[in-house]
Rosetta silent file (secondary structure, phi, psi, omega in degrees, C-alpha in Angstrom):
SEQUENCE: XXXXXXXXXXXXXXXXXXXXXXXXXXXXXXXXXXXXXXXXXXXXXXXXXXXXXXXXXXXXXXXXXXXXXXXXXXXXXXXXXXXXXXXXXXXXXXXXXXXXXXXXXXXXXXXXXXXXXXXXXXXXXXXXXXXXXXXXXXXXXXXXXXXXXXXXXXXXXXXXXXXXXXXXXXXXXXXXXXXXXXXXXXXXXXXXXXXXXX
SCORE:     score description
SCORE:     0.000 S_00000001
   1 L     0.000  122.037 -178.536    5.371   -3.942   14.178 S_00000001
   2 L  -108.371  -36.517 -177.031    4.627   -5.732   17.382 S_00000001
   3 E  -128.075  139.877  167.222    1.619   -7.903   16.407 S_00000001
   4 E  -108.380  133.140  175.763    0.508   -9.728   13.220 S_00000001
   5 L  -129.782  155.830  179.527   -3.149  -10.564   12.697 S_00000001
   6 L  -145.261  154.542  176.954   -5.010  -12.186    9.812 S_00000001
   7 L   -82.931  -26.829 -169.545   -8.659  -12.859    9.100 S_00000001
   8 L  -160.766  163.585 -174.244   -8.044  -16.324    7.683 S_00000001
   9 L   -98.896   15.765  173.698   -5.328  -18.887    6.814 S_00000001
  10 L   -68.074  150.656 -177.815   -5.783  -18.970    3.000 S_00000001
  11 H   -50.282  -40.511 -178.707   -2.584  -18.295    1.085 S_00000001
  12 H   -71.236  -13.125  177.348   -3.718  -14.829   -0.209 S_00000001
  13 H  -102.123  -35.325 -169.918   -4.214  -13.760    3.397 S_00000001
  14 H  -119.456   -5.811 -169.852   -1.397  -15.602    5.222 S_00000001
  15 L   -63.760  -21.664 -179.172    1.174  -16.463    2.659 S_00000001
  16 L  -106.363    9.572 -172.213    3.480  -13.650    3.662 S_00000001
  17 H   -66.681  -42.649 -176.102    3.129  -13.855    7.436 S_00000001
  18 H   -57.541  -42.259  179.160    6.295  -16.006    7.981 S_00000001
  19 H   -71.625  -36.925 -178.772    8.376  -13.344    6.144 S_00000001
  20 H   -67.721  -44.686 -175.382    6.715  -10.418    7.949 S_00000001
  21 H   -65.725  -40.349  175.937    7.387  -12.160   11.179 S_00000001
  22 H   -59.163  -45.112  177.841   10.968  -12.818   10.281 S_00000001
  23 H   -74.771  -24.088 -171.780   11.753   -9.187    9.470 S_00000001
  24 H  -108.534  -24.841 -167.440    9.840   -7.600   12.144 S_00000001
  25 L    67.141   17.660  178.487    9.993  -10.086   15.078 S_00000001
  26 L   -71.241  160.160  170.466    6.320   -9.527   15.629 S_00000001
  27 E   -91.400  129.872  174.657    4.067  -12.011   17.404 S_00000001
  28 E   -86.301  122.133  176.749    1.393  -13.790   15.351 S_00000001
  29 E  -106.197  140.875 -178.272   -1.980  -14.073   17.009 S_00000001
  30 E  -145.604  158.273  175.855   -4.511  -16.570   15.524 S_00000001
  31 E   -77.674  161.845 -178.352   -7.907  -17.988   16.353 S_00000001
  32 H   -54.387  -41.608 -176.027   -8.066  -21.517   17.711 S_00000001
  33 H   -72.419  -37.911  178.275   -9.388  -22.897   14.512 S_00000001
  34 H   -74.116  -28.579 -170.152   -6.859  -20.984   12.286 S_00000001
  35 H   -57.083  -51.607 -176.524   -3.739  -21.533   14.366 S_00000001
  36 H   -65.465  -35.809  179.659   -2.974  -25.160   13.274 S_00000001
  37 H   -64.786  -42.301  173.080   -3.629  -24.339    9.643 S_00000001
  38 H   -65.545  -43.234  176.583   -1.333  -21.321    9.715 S_00000001
  39 H   -62.618  -24.926 -174.003    1.369  -23.261   11.668 S_00000001
  40 L   -98.644    5.187  179.122    1.245  -26.058    9.029 S_00000001
  41 L    77.767   28.347  176.140    1.656  -23.571    6.079 S_00000001
  42 L   101.049    2.348  177.477   -1.876  -23.746    4.914 S_00000001
  43 L   -74.214   97.619 -174.329   -2.689  -27.464    5.278 S_00000001
  44 L   -97.992  123.291  177.260   -6.431  -27.123    6.084 S_00000001
  45 L   -63.336  -16.789 -178.306   -8.167  -30.417    7.076 S_00000001
  46 L   -80.734   -7.773 -177.126  -11.314  -28.999    5.515 S_00000001
  47 L   -91.178  153.764  174.956   -9.786  -29.043    2.026 S_00000001
  48 L   -63.119  153.509 -172.043   -9.873  -32.071   -0.254 S_00000001
  49 H   -58.099  -39.968  173.989   -6.845  -34.302   -0.059 S_00000001
  50 H   -54.544  -39.228  179.715   -5.457  -33.300   -3.484 S_00000001
  51 H   -70.318  -43.729  176.481   -5.463  -29.669   -2.423 S_00000001
  52 H   -59.255  -44.075  178.294   -3.918  -30.580    0.971 S_00000001
  53 H   -63.664  -38.765  175.870   -1.173  -32.465   -0.784 S_00000001
  54 H   -62.300  -41.302  176.489   -0.467  -29.464   -2.927 S_00000001
  55 H   -65.872  -41.206  179.281   -0.237  -27.316    0.242 S_00000001
  56 H   -62.694  -35.849 -175.204    2.106  -29.837    1.897 S_00000001
  57 L   -81.913   -7.105  177.666    4.375  -29.712   -1.265 S_00000001
  58 L    90.599   -3.743  176.367    4.426  -25.885   -1.094 S_00000001
  59 L   -69.560  -41.071  172.967    2.552  -25.444   -4.376 S_00000001
  60 L  -108.514   -5.870 -169.798   -0.520  -24.052   -2.732 S_00000001
  61 L   -94.504 -166.444 -173.372    0.851  -23.764    0.794 S_00000001
  62 L  -153.161  160.273  174.573    3.151  -21.086    2.159 S_00000001
  63 L   -58.862  129.574 -178.132    6.132  -20.901    4.611 S_00000001
  64 L   -72.048  123.100  177.120    4.662  -21.719    7.931 S_00000001
  65 L   -80.498  164.145  172.498    4.656  -18.787   10.410 S_00000001
  66 L   -91.137  119.578  179.753    5.099  -19.354   14.190 S_00000001
  67 E   -88.101  115.821 -175.317    1.728  -18.796   15.914 S_00000001
  68 E   -87.531  -34.961 -175.768    2.689  -17.105   19.229 S_00000001
  69 E  -139.832  137.685  179.700   -0.713  -16.509   20.762 S_00000001
  70 E  -113.913  126.292 -176.967   -4.150  -18.159   20.229 S_00000001
  71 E  -110.073  163.725  176.261   -7.212  -16.083   20.913 S_00000001
  72 L  -118.054  162.566  177.990  -10.925  -16.912   21.352 S_00000001
  73 L   -51.635  128.279  178.429  -14.018  -15.085   20.288 S_00000001
  74 L    98.842  -11.725 -174.663  -14.431  -11.916   22.316 S_00000001
  75 L   -77.531  153.886 -173.443  -10.795  -11.673   23.213 S_00000001
  76 E  -110.056  132.336  173.256   -9.129   -8.177   22.990 S_00000001
  77 E  -107.459  119.512  175.902   -5.683   -7.653   21.312 S_00000001
  78 E  -106.840  127.894  177.335   -4.011   -4.535   22.457 S_00000001
  79 E  -127.088  106.319 -176.251   -1.379   -2.694   20.483 S_00000001
  80 L    60.284 -136.065  178.544   -0.459    0.511   22.193 S_00000001
  81 L   -82.481    2.327 -176.970   -3.642    2.500   22.730 S_00000001
  82 E   -92.739  131.089  178.125   -5.548    0.449   20.151 S_00000001
  83 E  -116.692  114.029  178.389   -7.905   -2.367   21.332 S_00000001
  84 E  -102.198  129.642  179.234   -8.983   -4.816   18.612 S_00000001
  85 E  -104.063  127.971  179.351  -11.816   -7.211   19.589 S_00000001
  86 E   -87.498  132.174  175.656  -11.717  -10.565   17.791 S_00000001
  87 E  -122.644  103.961  177.238  -15.047  -11.844   16.565 S_00000001
  88 E   -67.318  114.855 -174.021  -14.609  -15.391   15.293 S_00000001
  89 L  -127.994   83.120 -174.901  -17.018  -15.395   12.417 S_00000001
  90 L   -71.427  162.198  177.167  -16.741  -18.914   10.758 S_00000001
  91 L   147.325  -63.275  179.081  -18.128  -19.917    7.450 S_00000001
  92 L   -69.170  -40.853  167.773  -15.575  -18.903    4.804 S_00000001
  93 L  -144.573  164.499 -174.567  -13.103  -20.925    7.052 S_00000001
  94 L   -62.457  -36.078 -172.573  -13.692  -22.330   10.496 S_00000001
  95 L  -103.197   11.517 -178.066  -11.444  -19.729   12.189 S_00000001
  96 L   -52.118  131.076 -173.034  -12.271  -16.725   10.006 S_00000001
  97 E  -124.969  128.243  173.650  -11.985  -13.761   12.248 S_00000001
  98 E   -99.066  151.097 -177.109  -13.566  -10.196   11.940 S_00000001
  99 E  -118.828  139.290  178.852  -12.045   -7.421   13.982 S_00000001
 100 E  -122.105  141.668  173.836  -13.916   -4.522   15.744 S_00000001
 101 E  -156.565  161.987  173.781  -12.276   -1.371   17.115 S_00000001
 102 E  -112.355  128.732  170.792  -13.137    2.202   17.830 S_00000001
 103 E  -108.735  162.836  177.931  -11.176    5.155   16.239 S_00000001
 104 E  -124.554  130.485  174.635  -11.594    8.805   17.018 S_00000001
 105 E  -127.911  115.625 -177.287  -11.785   11.488   14.330 S_00000001
 106 L    58.486   38.716  177.557  -12.068   15.067   15.531 S_00000001
 107 L    77.504   -0.612 -177.737  -13.232   13.794   18.992 S_00000001
 108 E   -97.944  121.738  169.939  -15.983   11.644   17.324 S_00000001
 109 E   -70.245  142.727  173.976  -15.830    7.866   18.056 S_00000001
 110 E  -131.775  125.121  177.720  -16.244    5.696   14.992 S_00000001
 111 E   -75.131  121.339 -179.739  -17.061    2.008   15.113 S_00000001
 112 E  -115.321  140.975  175.327  -14.745    0.140   12.674 S_00000001
 113 E  -136.616  137.519  171.261  -15.063   -3.478   11.438 S_00000001
 114 E  -110.431  101.387 -166.149  -12.799   -5.447    9.377 S_00000001
 115 E   -95.345  142.408  176.721  -15.327   -8.128    8.275 S_00000001
 116 L   -70.971  158.284 -177.473  -14.422  -11.744    7.233 S_00000001
 117 L   -64.611  142.525  175.355  -15.548  -12.917    3.851 S_00000001
 118 L  -103.602   33.946  178.689  -19.254  -14.085    3.340 S_00000001
 119 L  -110.909  127.506  176.888  -18.257  -16.184    0.322 S_00000001
 120 L   -92.826  125.588 -176.369  -18.709  -19.943    0.504 S_00000001
 121 L   -90.417  151.160 -178.398  -15.996  -21.653   -1.501 S_00000001
 122 L   -72.622  -22.809  172.105  -16.537  -24.848   -3.420 S_00000001
 123 L  -108.493  164.700 -178.424  -13.558  -26.323   -1.673 S_00000001
 124 L    80.606   23.272  178.706  -13.148  -26.165    2.079 S_00000001
 125 L   -77.451  153.424 -179.762  -16.666  -27.239    2.870 S_00000001
 126 L  -153.535  151.887  179.359  -17.392  -28.639    6.366 S_00000001
 127 L   -57.482  137.108 -177.483  -20.345  -29.878    8.461 S_00000001
 128 L    75.718   15.490 -177.885  -22.315  -27.050   10.013 S_00000001
 129 H   -65.823  -40.694 -175.502  -20.859  -24.494    7.577 S_00000001
 130 H   -72.332  -30.374  177.716  -24.248  -23.013    6.618 S_00000001
 131 H   -70.389  -46.026  178.841  -25.195  -22.589   10.372 S_00000001
 132 H   -54.370  -44.554  178.522  -21.824  -20.949   10.931 S_00000001
 133 H   -57.985  -45.112 -176.564  -22.476  -18.522    8.075 S_00000001
 134 H   -64.501  -44.580  176.590  -25.898  -17.626    9.519 S_00000001
 135 H   -62.508  -37.909 -176.767  -24.394  -16.979   12.942 S_00000001
 136 H   -66.860  -43.211 -177.873  -21.561  -14.908   11.350 S_00000001
 137 H   -62.321  -41.439  176.307  -24.085  -12.662    9.543 S_00000001
 138 H   -60.810  -42.432  177.820  -25.973  -12.147   12.817 S_00000001
 139 H   -66.623  -41.293  175.236  -22.788  -11.273   14.613 S_00000001
 140 H   -58.154  -43.143 -178.829  -21.621   -8.852   11.829 S_00000001
 141 H   -59.658  -48.615 -175.826  -25.070   -7.168   11.895 S_00000001
 142 H   -58.356  -29.982 -176.796  -24.794   -6.705   15.701 S_00000001
 143 H   -71.357  -25.861  169.191  -21.402   -4.830   15.308 S_00000001
 144 L    54.075   58.026 -176.709  -23.181   -1.911   13.462 S_00000001
 145 L   -73.444  153.233  174.535  -20.117   -0.595   11.800 S_00000001
 146 L  -105.000  -36.203  175.537  -19.692    2.956   10.606 S_00000001
 147 E  -121.626  133.996 -177.279  -16.366    2.375    8.882 S_00000001
 148 E  -144.088  155.158  173.189  -15.778   -1.053    7.436 S_00000001
 149 E  -139.469  169.969  173.051  -13.308   -3.039    5.291 S_00000001
 150 E  -134.656  170.165  174.073  -12.957   -6.515    4.061 S_00000001
 151 L   -68.313  -22.644  177.102   -9.870   -8.429    3.022 S_00000001
 152 L  -107.329  106.613 -166.903  -10.775   -8.015   -0.569 S_00000001
 153 H   -57.667  -32.963 -177.141  -10.755   -4.280   -1.389 S_00000001
 154 H   -63.310  -27.342 -177.672  -13.159   -4.337   -4.259 S_00000001
 155 H   -71.602  -24.056  178.697  -16.002   -5.528   -1.932 S_00000001
 156 H  -110.900   13.867  169.033  -15.774   -2.356    0.253 S_00000001
 157 L    74.970   32.258 -178.225  -15.135    0.101   -2.531 S_00000001
 158 H   -53.005  -51.281 -174.212  -11.470    0.964   -1.606 S_00000001
 159 H   -59.231  -50.433 -177.268  -10.449    2.591   -4.869 S_00000001
 160 H   -58.352  -39.592 -176.819  -13.722    4.783   -4.882 S_00000001
 161 H   -76.493  -34.484  177.578  -13.330    5.818   -1.263 S_00000001
 162 H   -70.757  -35.464  177.374   -9.676    6.672   -1.494 S_00000001
 163 H   -63.874  -45.683  178.792  -10.386    8.671   -4.696 S_00000001
 164 H   -64.861  -23.529  176.095  -13.198   10.524   -2.976 S_00000001
 165 H   -59.236  -38.016 -174.841  -10.991   11.348    0.015 S_00000001
 166 H   -63.819  -28.262  176.963   -8.898   13.606   -2.071 S_00000001
 167 H  -110.574    1.953 -177.464  -11.775   15.966   -2.709 S_00000001
 168 L   -73.771  146.067  172.125  -13.895   15.456    0.333 S_00000001
 169 L   -52.982  -43.504  170.977  -14.317   18.167    3.017 S_00000001
 170 L  -121.037  133.007 -177.501  -13.100   15.679    5.523 S_00000001
 171 L   -63.586  -17.700 -179.911  -10.757   12.890    4.299 S_00000001
 172 L   -87.512  -23.516 -175.559  -12.544   10.411    6.611 S_00000001
 173 H   -47.480  -48.387  178.941  -16.056   11.142    5.214 S_00000001
 174 H   -57.679  -26.624  179.652  -15.872    8.708    2.313 S_00000001
 175 H   -83.221  -19.667  178.242  -15.070    5.988    4.656 S_00000001
 176 E   -81.911  105.122 -169.507  -17.988    6.461    6.986 S_00000001
 177 L  -147.196   66.881  176.028  -20.426    4.012    5.126 S_00000001
 178 H   -61.823  -36.148  178.275  -22.878    2.226    7.428 S_00000001
 179 H   -69.184  -34.541  176.763  -25.200    1.733    4.489 S_00000001
 180 H   -67.047  -32.908  179.960  -22.477    0.176    2.417 S_00000001
 181 H   -64.885  -52.351 -174.774  -21.747   -2.252    5.489 S_00000001
 182 H   -62.819  -45.694  178.485  -25.439   -3.239    5.572 S_00000001
 183 H   -60.619  -38.553  173.708  -25.511   -3.794    1.874 S_00000001
 184 H   -61.825  -37.410  177.723  -22.427   -6.039    2.061 S_00000001
 185 H   -69.518  -42.296 -179.143  -24.162   -8.060    4.717 S_00000001
 186 H   -64.766  -40.121 -176.238  -27.463   -8.179    2.817 S_00000001
 187 H   -72.462  -42.149  172.190  -25.791   -9.314   -0.421 S_00000001
 188 H   -56.663  -46.681  179.712  -23.689  -11.924    1.365 S_00000001
 189 H   -57.688  -45.590 -179.232  -26.676  -13.212    3.144 S_00000001
 190 H   -60.693  -45.273  176.922  -28.682  -13.445    0.001 S_00000001
 191 H   -61.210  -36.238  176.617  -25.926  -15.392   -1.797 S_00000001
 192 H   -72.382  -29.136  173.029  -25.776  -17.828    1.044 S_00000001
 193 H   -68.557  -37.855  177.047  -29.533  -18.362    1.111 S_00000001
 194 H   -75.431  -11.661  173.061  -29.376  -19.074   -2.589 S_00000001
 195 L    85.298   21.161  177.209  -26.678  -21.634   -1.940 S_00000001
 196 L   -66.072  138.513 -171.405  -24.051  -19.840   -4.116 S_00000001
 197 L  -131.398  137.125  175.130  -20.691  -21.418   -4.023 S_00000001
 198 L  -121.731    0.000    0.000  -17.491  -19.966   -5.590 S_00000001
């Protein structure tokens, strides 16, 4: 392991980074907005003060990893022959990052996207968040993924796709799901337009 990446600095995504970094020696890369939150162990200035206090006390926070590199929207992270393009897609958090890359299966290039969450949380609200989400949906639509994942497996059908892989003619076929990607974006955009908060 040479590089550690995360989509966002929430504890369920970043809580184990310091330990992964310790045992692997890998460099952690983070977006400009996520870097200080990660380096503080989850103390996000967009969270209400009681939640921030719990993060500082370690109740909701996590061991702070060392941020080695800060990237900007459009930067490329290279790991061996793999090039991942950072798409800062704010809304869920200010520094939420979606990743784009191309993989090859049987000589066929496939556009892959790891999409950041399209869920607005009741905590962690900030000025301009609705506009950020609208821009994020436009950005993700432009990526036109053929294979896609999100940080929460249920949203992209991980179990269903892995189960289908075992009987598919090609083990990659169940993961090629551009319609599912568009449906994810459509449903996320609809929730945002309705003002749903979780």
